[in-house]
C-alpha angles and dihedrals in degrees: 000000000000122000123214127197117199126197105195129208136165096265105016143032121212113208139188123191118200135175125228091274093055097253115146111243098174138001136177148087134293132188116259097245133109093241095052091046090053092051091048094050090057089064096052123105115240138276102031138161126200139204134192139171120263109260138144088272097050100088100065093038091049090051093047096049100040098079092053099043136074086231138345119207133190121211125216104246096212093051096045094093094162090078102032093051095048120120092206113044133176139135096267092051093044091052090049093050093048088052090051093049090051093046093049093043092243095120110128092223120202131201123268117197123221119274090250091059095042093050094054092040087059090056092049092050090049088054088056089056090055091050091052090050090052090053090049091053091050089049091051090046090056091051091053090054093047091048094055097040097249111154118224141158114252094224091053091069089079094055116103095224098044097098091047088054089051092052090052093048118093090214091075109090122233092243094067098037093090089047090050091053091050091048090050094050093046095049093047092047093049093047090051093052093044093052091048091054091051092049092050092052093046093052093045107118089216092062106020101093095039091050090047092053093046091054091063087074112097115269094003114131131185094274093052092044093048091047091049094049095047102036096044094041112173103024093196090076090072105081095185142017089249093059092051090049090052093048090052093049097240095134136054130244118269119224113187125180124169104324097332122100123191124188114206128204120278112320119251088212096089145095098274094196097060091038092057092046096050094047092050091048089049092054092059100034100082088060093062108026121059095203093052089045090058090048092050093048093049093050093045090058090055096047134340140308093273093055089048092052091051091049090054090047092053090050092052088048089053090051093049093047093051093047090048095047096046094037096222138107120280115263120192116236099255093048090047092052094049093047091052090050 
């Protein structure tokens, strides 16, 4: 078996090929294009396995190499200390160290979802960009009104016809009317594109049944269900609820020395997209679900509102994980007991 370490960049890929004894068989650089990778793979000895760091370029390279290799692995960049802690660092040395980590089975491997999940996740994350742009447009619209002394109610910014009312209002000065029209057109266009993206994901046969099942959980809507399905991917990779909670960033780091244990604020090592969605769902959940409202009130008495919100988010995560694992609709506890009887 030959072991290949790859140091990936936008325009080039440095590689180092080693045998089982650690001797360098081949070393160099190849252009980061599919055609050049195909030509390079024809020069490799067989069988071979490759490893690379997780970067923005990793996905397509991983998919391109996988059919030709015995195995392709992706390393977690934050856990690959052999490179980060080096005094001397360049692409050739990085590729060599990745090959050694792979050869000695010291590679901190991270999970790579299927291409189907990654393609649809890309669409959902792009939708989040459009939502942020709509919020920015509304914020700028509010600034225009304040600059020119036009009175308005803050909650009215979210109404579809609010800008049309402003254009019909004589209080709006002539200087901002063109900007109001630009804002109106931009917001409507972004909303139309965003809603089209959500409809396409909801109707996708690959996701439709899973998303429908997830929406049976209390206070879980279509955006939360889509985010869970696409950000969590294959749910079988989470061996326990604690592992899923850690991945979603709903717990703090633990630092223990001697007999003293310190819990830090929420960990930054998490999937920020699913964390944000679960926390936002947990803020609204106590208003609509009595069980989650009781949990929120109990946790709030013990600590504060933020602690209570995290407790509700962890409970929603537990429900989603159970529904996804068992692949059946959510059944509240009283109904489940009566059905079992």
